[in-house]
N, CA, C and O atoms as a GROMACS GRO file, in nm:
protein
  240
    1UNK      N    1 -11.924 -11.439 -14.456
    1UNK     CA    2 -11.872 -11.393 -14.329
    1UNK      C    3 -11.993 -11.439 -14.219
    1UNK      O    4 -12.110 -11.430 -14.253
    2UNK      N    5 -11.961 -11.484 -14.100
    2UNK     CA    6 -12.050 -11.508 -14.015
    2UNK      C    7 -12.052 -11.411 -13.892
    2UNK      O    8 -11.952 -11.400 -13.822
    3UNK      N    9 -12.165 -11.343 -13.865
    3UNK     CA   10 -12.180 -11.246 -13.760
    3UNK      C   11 -12.252 -11.298 -13.648
    3UNK      O   12 -12.352 -11.369 -13.660
    4UNK      N   13 -12.199 -11.263 -13.537
    4UNK     CA   14 -12.268 -11.307 -13.400
    4UNK      C   15 -12.351 -11.200 -13.367
    4UNK      O   16 -12.314 -11.082 -13.367
    5UNK      N   17 -12.491 -11.249 -13.331
    5UNK     CA   18 -12.573 -11.145 -13.276
    5UNK      C   19 -12.549 -11.112 -13.124
    5UNK      O   20 -12.530 -11.194 -13.034
    6UNK      N   21 -12.554 -10.972 -13.114
    6UNK     CA   22 -12.522 -10.932 -12.962
    6UNK      C   23 -12.664 -10.959 -12.889
    6UNK      O   24 -12.776 -10.941 -12.936
    7UNK      N   25 -12.624 -11.012 -12.748
    7UNK     CA   26 -12.740 -11.069 -12.670
    7UNK      C   27 -12.736 -10.972 -12.552
    7UNK      O   28 -12.631 -10.952 -12.492
    8UNK      N   29 -12.857 -10.909 -12.517
    8UNK     CA   30 -12.851 -10.821 -12.412
    8UNK      C   31 -12.951 -10.886 -12.299
    8UNK      O   32 -13.062 -10.922 -12.338
    9UNK      N   33 -12.922 -10.901 -12.178
    9UNK     CA   34 -13.016 -10.968 -12.082
    9UNK      C   35 -13.062 -10.839 -11.979
    9UNK      O   36 -12.985 -10.760 -11.925
   10UNK      N   37 -13.186 -10.841 -11.970
   10UNK     CA   38 -13.240 -10.733 -11.881
   10UNK      C   39 -13.308 -10.822 -11.759
   10UNK      O   40 -13.385 -10.916 -11.782
   11UNK      N   41 -13.271 -10.782 -11.632
   11UNK     CA   42 -13.337 -10.838 -11.525
   11UNK      C   43 -13.452 -10.758 -11.475
   11UNK      O   44 -13.456 -10.636 -11.467
   12UNK      N   45 -13.562 -10.855 -11.436
   12UNK     CA   46 -13.684 -10.798 -11.396
   12UNK      C   47 -13.724 -10.864 -11.263
   12UNK      O   48 -13.674 -10.970 -11.226
   13UNK      N   49 -13.822 -10.794 -11.189
   13UNK     CA   50 -13.879 -10.836 -11.061
   13UNK      C   51 -14.024 -10.838 -11.071
   13UNK      O   52 -14.079 -10.736 -11.113
   14UNK      N   53 -14.102 -10.951 -11.034
   14UNK     CA   54 -14.239 -10.952 -11.016
   14UNK      C   55 -14.275 -10.929 -10.866
   14UNK      O   56 -14.237 -11.005 -10.778
   15UNK      N   57 -14.341 -10.833 -10.846
   15UNK     CA   58 -14.408 -10.814 -10.722
   15UNK      C   59 -14.556 -10.861 -10.700
   15UNK      O   60 -14.637 -10.825 -10.785
   16UNK      N   61 -14.597 -10.934 -10.602
   16UNK     CA   62 -14.721 -10.973 -10.606
   16UNK      C   63 -14.798 -10.953 -10.463
   16UNK      O   64 -14.743 -10.970 -10.354
   17UNK      N   65 -14.911 -10.921 -10.476
   17UNK     CA   66 -14.983 -10.878 -10.323
   17UNK      C   67 -15.038 -11.011 -10.272
   17UNK      O   68 -15.090 -11.094 -10.346
   18UNK      N   69 -15.024 -11.024 -10.135
   18UNK     CA   70 -15.047 -11.138 -10.088
   18UNK      C   71 -15.205 -11.154 -10.047
   18UNK      O   72 -15.248 -11.256  -9.992
   19UNK      N   73 -15.284 -11.044 -10.079
   19UNK     CA   74 -15.425 -11.042 -10.047
   19UNK      C   75 -15.503 -11.052 -10.162
   19UNK      O   76 -15.595 -11.134 -10.158
   20UNK      N   77 -15.482 -10.973 -10.284
   20UNK     CA   78 -15.565 -10.969 -10.399
   20UNK      C   79 -15.485 -11.040 -10.514
   20UNK      O   80 -15.540 -11.058 -10.622
   21UNK      N   81 -15.361 -11.081 -10.494
   21UNK     CA   82 -15.276 -11.131 -10.596
   21UNK      C   83 -15.252 -11.054 -10.727
   21UNK      O   84 -15.245 -11.114 -10.835
   22UNK      N   85 -15.241 -10.917 -10.714
   22UNK     CA   86 -15.215 -10.842 -10.825
   22UNK      C   87 -15.067 -10.850 -10.834
   22UNK      O   88 -14.996 -10.854 -10.734
   23UNK      N   89 -15.022 -10.851 -10.958
   23UNK     CA   90 -14.889 -10.856 -10.997
   23UNK      C   91 -14.827 -10.743 -11.076
   23UNK      O   92 -14.886 -10.694 -11.172
   24UNK      N   93 -14.717 -10.704 -11.040
   24UNK     CA   94 -14.645 -10.585 -11.115
   24UNK      C   95 -14.505 -10.641 -11.162
   24UNK      O   96 -14.436 -10.707 -11.084
   25UNK      N   97 -14.466 -10.615 -11.284
   25UNK     CA   98 -14.355 -10.627 -11.328
   25UNK      C   99 -14.260 -10.515 -11.347
   25UNK      O  100 -14.296 -10.417 -11.413
   26UNK      N  101 -14.134 -10.519 -11.293
   26UNK     CA  102 -14.073 -10.387 -11.296
   26UNK      C  103 -13.927 -10.425 -11.316
   26UNK      O  104 -13.893 -10.541 -11.294
   27UNK      N  105 -13.834 -10.330 -11.359
   27UNK     CA  106 -13.696 -10.371 -11.361
   27UNK      C  107 -13.638 -10.396 -11.229
   27UNK      O  108 -13.676 -10.340 -11.126
   28UNK      N  109 -13.539 -10.490 -11.237
   28UNK     CA  110 -13.464 -10.528 -11.118
   28UNK      C  111 -13.394 -10.407 -11.054
   28UNK      O  112 -13.342 -10.323 -11.127
   29UNK      N  113 -13.389 -10.395 -10.924
   29UNK     CA  114 -13.309 -10.293 -10.856
   29UNK      C  115 -13.206 -10.363 -10.738
   29UNK      O  116 -13.240 -10.458 -10.666
   30UNK      N  117 -13.103 -10.310 -10.735
   30UNK     CA  118 -12.997 -10.364 -10.640
   30UNK      C  119 -13.058 -10.378 -10.520
   30UNK      O  120 -13.119 -10.278 -10.482
   31UNK      N  121 -13.057 -10.491 -10.437
   31UNK     CA  122 -13.111 -10.503 -10.298
   31UNK      C  123 -13.241 -10.583 -10.309
   31UNK      O  124 -13.296 -10.623 -10.207
   32UNK      N  125 -13.294 -10.609 -10.439
   32UNK     CA  126 -13.427 -10.691 -10.442
   32UNK      C  127 -13.388 -10.832 -10.372
   32UNK      O  128 -13.277 -10.880 -10.392
   33UNK      N  129 -13.470 -10.888 -10.300
   33UNK     CA  130 -13.445 -11.026 -10.245
   33UNK      C  131 -13.565 -11.081 -10.257
   33UNK      O  132 -13.665 -11.014 -10.230
   34UNK      N  133 -13.575 -11.222 -10.303
   34UNK     CA  134 -13.701 -11.314 -10.288
   34UNK      C  135 -13.766 -11.315 -10.174
   34UNK      O  136 -13.707 -11.341 -10.069
   35UNK      N  137 -13.910 -11.286 -10.176
   35UNK     CA  138 -14.003 -11.306 -10.060
   35UNK      C  139 -13.992 -11.197  -9.947
   35UNK      O  140 -14.037 -11.213  -9.833
   36UNK      N  141 -13.931 -11.090  -9.987
   36UNK     CA  142 -13.927 -10.964  -9.912
   36UNK      C  143 -14.036 -10.873  -9.933
   36UNK      O  144 -14.085 -10.851 -10.044
   37UNK      N  145 -14.077 -10.818  -9.822
   37UNK     CA  146 -14.192 -10.741  -9.840
   37UNK      C  147 -14.134 -10.588  -9.867
   37UNK      O  148 -14.050 -10.532  -9.797
   38UNK      N  149 -14.194 -10.535  -9.976
   38UNK     CA  150 -14.153 -10.414 -10.034
   38UNK      C  151 -14.233 -10.302 -10.002
   38UNK      O  152 -14.174 -10.211  -9.944
   39UNK      N  153 -14.381 -10.282 -10.032
   39UNK     CA  154 -14.458 -10.186 -10.029
   39UNK      C  155 -14.596 -10.231 -10.005
   39UNK      O  156 -14.623 -10.348  -9.976
   40UNK      N  157 -14.689 -10.131 -10.018
   40UNK     CA  158 -14.822 -10.164 -10.007
   40UNK      C  159 -14.896 -10.171 -10.124
   40UNK      O  160 -14.866 -10.089 -10.211
   41UNK      N  161 -14.992 -10.254 -10.150
   41UNK     CA  162 -15.056 -10.281 -10.280
   41UNK      C  163 -15.144 -10.141 -10.304
   41UNK      O  164 -15.198 -10.083 -10.210
   42UNK      N  165 -15.152 -10.101 -10.419
   42UNK     CA  166 -15.225  -9.971 -10.476
   42UNK      C  167 -15.365 -10.017 -10.473
   42UNK      O  168 -15.449  -9.933 -10.440
   43UNK      N  169 -15.401 -10.137 -10.501
   43UNK     CA  170 -15.541 -10.164 -10.510
   43UNK      C  171 -15.612 -10.198 -10.389
   43UNK      O  172 -15.725 -10.153 -10.371
   44UNK      N  173 -15.551 -10.279 -10.298
   44UNK     CA  174 -15.624 -10.320 -10.158
   44UNK      C  175 -15.544 -10.295 -10.041
   44UNK      O  176 -15.587 -10.336  -9.933
   45UNK      N  177 -15.418 -10.225 -10.046
   45UNK     CA  178 -15.358 -10.180  -9.926
   45UNK      C  179 -15.307 -10.312  -9.867
   45UNK      O  180 -15.294 -10.315  -9.744
   46UNK      N  181 -15.278 -10.421  -9.937
   46UNK     CA  182 -15.211 -10.552  -9.877
   46UNK      C  183 -15.074 -10.524  -9.892
   46UNK      O  184 -15.031 -10.416  -9.931
   47UNK      N  185 -14.991 -10.638  -9.856
   47UNK     CA  186 -14.840 -10.622  -9.865
   47UNK      C  187 -14.800 -10.693  -9.994
   47UNK      O  188 -14.837 -10.804 -10.032
   48UNK      N  189 -14.716 -10.610 -10.056
   48UNK     CA  190 -14.634 -10.662 -10.188
   48UNK      C  191 -14.510 -10.735 -10.146
   48UNK      O  192 -14.425 -10.693 -10.068
   49UNK      N  193 -14.512 -10.859 -10.214
   49UNK     CA  194 -14.381 -10.942 -10.179
   49UNK      C  195 -14.321 -10.959 -10.322
   49UNK      O  196 -14.387 -10.959 -10.426
   50UNK      N  197 -14.194 -10.973 -10.312
   50UNK     CA  198 -14.109 -11.008 -10.446
   50UNK      C  199 -14.133 -11.158 -10.453
   50UNK      O  200 -14.097 -11.236 -10.364
   51UNK      N  201 -14.196 -11.192 -10.566
   51UNK     CA  202 -14.222 -11.349 -10.597
   51UNK      C  203 -14.131 -11.421 -10.690
   51UNK      O  204 -14.113 -11.543 -10.694
   52UNK      N  205 -14.069 -11.321 -10.771
   52UNK     CA  206 -13.983 -11.375 -10.904
   52UNK      C  207 -13.878 -11.268 -10.935
   52UNK      O  208 -13.908 -11.149 -10.929
   53UNK      N  209 -13.755 -11.309 -10.968
   53UNK     CA  210 -13.645 -11.230 -11.029
   53UNK      C  211 -13.617 -11.313 -11.143
   53UNK      O  212 -13.597 -11.433 -11.130
   54UNK      N  213 -13.616 -11.252 -11.257
   54UNK     CA  214 -13.570 -11.340 -11.372
   54UNK      C  215 -13.504 -11.244 -11.478
   54UNK      O  216 -13.493 -11.124 -11.455
   55UNK      N  217 -13.461 -11.302 -11.594
   55UNK     CA  218 -13.397 -11.210 -11.691
   55UNK      C  219 -13.438 -11.248 -11.836
   55UNK      O  220 -13.443 -11.367 -11.869
   56UNK      N  221 -13.464 -11.162 -11.911
   56UNK     CA  222 -13.507 -11.183 -12.053
   56UNK      C  223 -13.393 -11.135 -12.145
   56UNK      O  224 -13.333 -11.029 -12.126
   57UNK      N  225 -13.369 -11.211 -12.237
   57UNK     CA  226 -13.256 -11.197 -12.336
   57UNK      C  227 -13.320 -11.137 -12.469
   57UNK      O  228 -13.422 -11.179 -12.523
   58UNK      N  229 -13.246 -11.039 -12.510
   58UNK     CA  230 -13.295 -10.968 -12.644
   58UNK      C  231 -13.169 -10.986 -12.746
   58UNK      O  232 -13.057 -10.953 -12.707
   59UNK      N  233 -13.188 -11.039 -12.872
   59UNK     CA  234 -13.084 -11.047 -12.966
   59UNK      C  235 -13.091 -10.943 -13.052
   59UNK      O  236 -13.200 -10.921 -13.105
   60UNK      N  237 -12.989 -10.865 -13.080
   60UNK     CA  238 -12.980 -10.753 -13.166
   60UNK      C  239 -12.927 -10.787 -13.287
   60UNK      O  240 -12.912 -10.702 -13.374
   0.00000   0.00000   0.00000
């Protein structure tokens, strides 16, 4: 018998500060849009932008 492995894809968002280049990876939220300003950087108080939205696939 041949079994198919289940695949689950999780979406993630990378936020990057435009001043100090600090990056944060977090789970994707509805409404995330590339290059939109989200919040202030916790390290330097600069502006955090969404730089990348991607998915990671896990086989079970």
